[in-house]
N, C-alpha and C positions, 0 to 999 in steps of 0.2 A: 615549452608551454607551462604556465603556472597552474597549480592545482589547489582547489579549495574543497573543504568538506563541510557538510551540514548535518546537524543532529537535532533531535527533539528530546527534551529531558523533563522529568517531573510529571505532574498530572497532565492529562490530555486536555485540549481546549479546541472548540470549533474554530477553524481558520488556520490550523497548523498546516494542512495540506496546501492551502492557497499560498502560504509563505514558503514552503518547500519548493513549490512550483516556481515561485518568483525568483528565489535564489538560484535554482538550477538554470532557468531560462536566461536570466540576466547574466549569470556566470558564463554561459555559452555565448551569449551575445557579445560579451567583452573578451572572448577568447580564452576562458579558463576551462580546464577539465574539472568536472564536479563529482565528488565522491559522497555517497550517502552513508552515514553511520547508523547501523541498526541498534535500537534499544539504548540510545543515549550513551552515558559514560560506560555502561556495561559493554557496549559495542567497541568502545575505544580500547578497553582492556583486552577483549577477546578478538580484536581485529576483525570485527564483523562488518566489512566494508563492501559496498556495491557501487559500481559506476553508474551514474545517472545521466541520461541524455534528455533533451527537450521532449522527446516522444514518451519517455518513461513517466513523465509527470503530466501527461495529457489526461483530461477527463477526471481530475481529482479536485478541482477548485471548489466543487459543491459538496465534497464529502467531509463528514466529521471524522474525528480521530486523527491518526497520523500513519501514513504508509510506512514510515521509518520505525514505527513502534516506539514505546517509551518504557523506562524501568527506573526503579529506585535502586541505586547501586551503592550499598554500604561499603564495599571494598575501596571505593574511591576516596574514603576518608583516610586511608593508609597511604603513606608516601610511596611504599614499594609498588603499589598498584598504579598510582599516578605516574610513576617512572615507566612502568610497562606501557601505559597509554601513550606517553610522550614518545617512547621509542617506536611504537607502532605508527604514530603520526609521521615521524621522520622517515621510517622505512618505506612508507607509502609515498613519500615525496610531497606530502601535503604542506602547503605554504601558509594557510590560515584556516582556522576553525570557526564556523558560524554556528552559534549555539542559540536555538530558539527555546527559551526557558524563562523561569522566574528568578526570584532572589537567590534561592539555594543553588540553582543551576549556574547562575552567574558567579557566585562565590567559588563553586567548584572549578569552573573554567578559569577563574582568575589565579588559582593555584598553578595551573599550567603556564600562565603568563609569568608569575613570579619565580617559579622553581625551574622552568625549562625554556623560558623565552618563546613560548608558542603564541603567535599572534591570534587574538580572539576578537570576534565581532558578536556582540550580544543582541538578540532581538526579543523584546519582552512579550511574553504570553502568560496569561493565567486568567481564569474566569473570575478570580477574586478581585482583580484590578488593583492589587495592593503593592505593586512594584514601585518603589520610590524613584522619583526622577522623571516619570512619564505620566501624562494625564490619562493615558489609555493603554491597555494591554489587549493583545489578540484574544478573543474568546469571550470577553465580558458582555458585549452587546447581545450575542446569541444566548448566553446563559440567562441574562435578564429577560429576554423575549420568551425563553422556555418557561421561566418562572411565572411571567405575566400570563401566558397562555393557560398554565395550570391553575393559577389563582382565579382567573376569570371563570373557569369551569367550576371550581369549588364554590364560588359565590352563588351560582345558580342553586345549588343544593342548600347553601346557607340561608338564602332568602326564602326558599320554599318551606324550610322547617323552622325559620326564625331562630337560628342558632348563633352561638359565638364559635368561630372557627379560628384555630391557631395554626398557621402555616410556617413551617421551618424551611429556610432556604440555606444554601451553602455559602461559603465565604471564609471559613476557618475563623481567624480572629478579626476579620474585617467586615464592615457593614455595607460595603458598596452595593452588592447585589440586593440586599434587603431594602436599602433606602430607595434605590432606583425602582425596584418592583413595587414597593409600597406607594410611591408617588404615582406610578403608572396605573395601578389598579384601584387607587382611591382607598387604600387600607385605612381603617380607623385608628390603628396604632401600629407603629413600626419600631421594633426594638433592635438596636445595634450596639455593639460593644463600646463604641467610642462615646456615646451619649446615653447611658443607661437610665431607665425609669425605675423608681421604686414600685413595688407591687401594688401599693394602695392607689397610686396614680392610674395604673392600668385598670383596676377595678372601678375607680371613679369615672374614668373615661367611658367605659362600657355602660355604666349605670346612667350617666348623663346622656349618652346617646339614646338609651331607652326612654328617658324622660322627654327627649325631643321628638319621640315618635318613631325612632328607627329601631326596629325589633330584631336586627341582626348585626353582627360585627365581624370584621375580618382583622385579625392580628397577624402581622408578618414579623417573624423573629429570625435574626441571623443566628446560625448555629453556635457562634462564639459567645452568645449571651447565655443561653440555656436551651434545653431541649423543649420542643413543642409539647411533648408529653408532660413534662414537669409543670410547665406553665398552665396547661389545660387542666391538670389535676387540682392545682391551687385555685384556679378560677371556678372550677366546678363547685368547690366548697364555699367560696366567697359569694357566689351568685345564687346560692340556693334560695334566699328569700325573694328573689325576683322571678318574674314570669318569662323565662326564656325557654326555647325549645331544646336546651342542653348545650354542652360544650364538647366540641370535637377537635381533633388535631390531624394534621397530615405532615409527613416529612417528604419533601420533594426529592432529596438525595441526588444521585448521579444522573437522573434524567436531565438535569440542567447542563451537564457536560456534553451530551450527545446531540446528534442530529445535524442537518445541513446548516452551515454557517449563514448568518444573515448577510445581506448585500454589503453592509458596512464592514463586517468582519472580513469578508472576502477582499474588499477594496483596501482596507488598511493593512491587511496582511500582505497583499501584493505590493503596495507602496513601500512597506517596511523592507520587504525582501530586496526589491530593486535598489532602494536607497542604501541598504547595507552593502551590497556589492559595489555600488558606485563610490561609497566612502572608502572602502578598501582599495579600490582602483586608484583613488586620489591620495593614497599613502596613509590613510587613517588605520589605526589598529588599537586593540585593547579599549574598544569603545562599546557603548550600547546605543541602539537606536531609540529615540524617544519621540512622543507626540506631545507637543507643548503649544498651547494657545492656538491650535488649529494648524500648526506646521510640524513637519517631520525634521528633527534635528539629531545630532549626535552628541553624546556626552561621555566623559570618562566612565569606564565600566564600574569602577569602585564607588560611583556616586550613589548607587542603590543600596550599598551595604550599611547595615546597622541603623537604618532610619525608618521611622514609621510613617506611612502615608495614610492620612485620615480623610474621610469625606468632609466636604465643606459644610460647616455649621449652618450656613444659609439654606442649603438644601434640606437639612433636617427641620429647620424652622418652617420652610415651605410646606413640608409634609404635615406638620402640626396645624398650620393655618387651614389647610384644605380638608381637615377632618371635621370641621364644624358642621 
């Protein structure tokens, strides 16, 4: 009987457990033994393996985080440790490795392909949604919904005190979360790394909003642009001549990563997992699963390397149109 292994690597994202569940159950459905690797590449080096049955992944589809845990493993950058990982994979009799991760995880897994001929199937996850080659990554929808929920609550206070509020969301160097949350909450300004605004435009937008009779403003900023604190401090000085109730800021931080995944994240994670197993069953290897134009497809694993995925400029323009 063939044996496959699954691991989660890099930052956690809502929907990981749903994907683990799908890989395990689809694997057993098609006659594979399934091994779970604890703590990502760290577990490969330390041979932290557990056998997973369909019952072991029951009642986890609604849970955030990952039952397999995750870790940043610096040792994997060294060939000697990758060799240990490959030897552990072979000793365990693992025929293919399913890696649920982002760009960095895929590049690490690809070294196992190139150096040791270990078959790899990549499944994209990251709340940042910045993995090139796929329209969607597991965890993004939940992260946006978490941000929207928080911003909606902040707006209540902002309106009550007629304030300007700067809200910082996650995304590293990507603006996908900020842009989606900005559109969904009706933010007055959305700042993302891909299409930056000069500071005077931000000030003018707030002042113009005041002149139209709107006495509060919400500014959503992606962490890759600047910190909410920095922007709030500048605005506080620039807006002194105007009658506002002050400038405040909030950093949503890791609250965006946690919680029960949305229905969409559960569904797409489940579909990704089953599709990944079926592609391997059909002879595919060294591929990544991708969501493209509403369909799930497979692409070469290397397609995601060294390329930048940016939000659609049209979406950014929609956000600007709706702030009038």
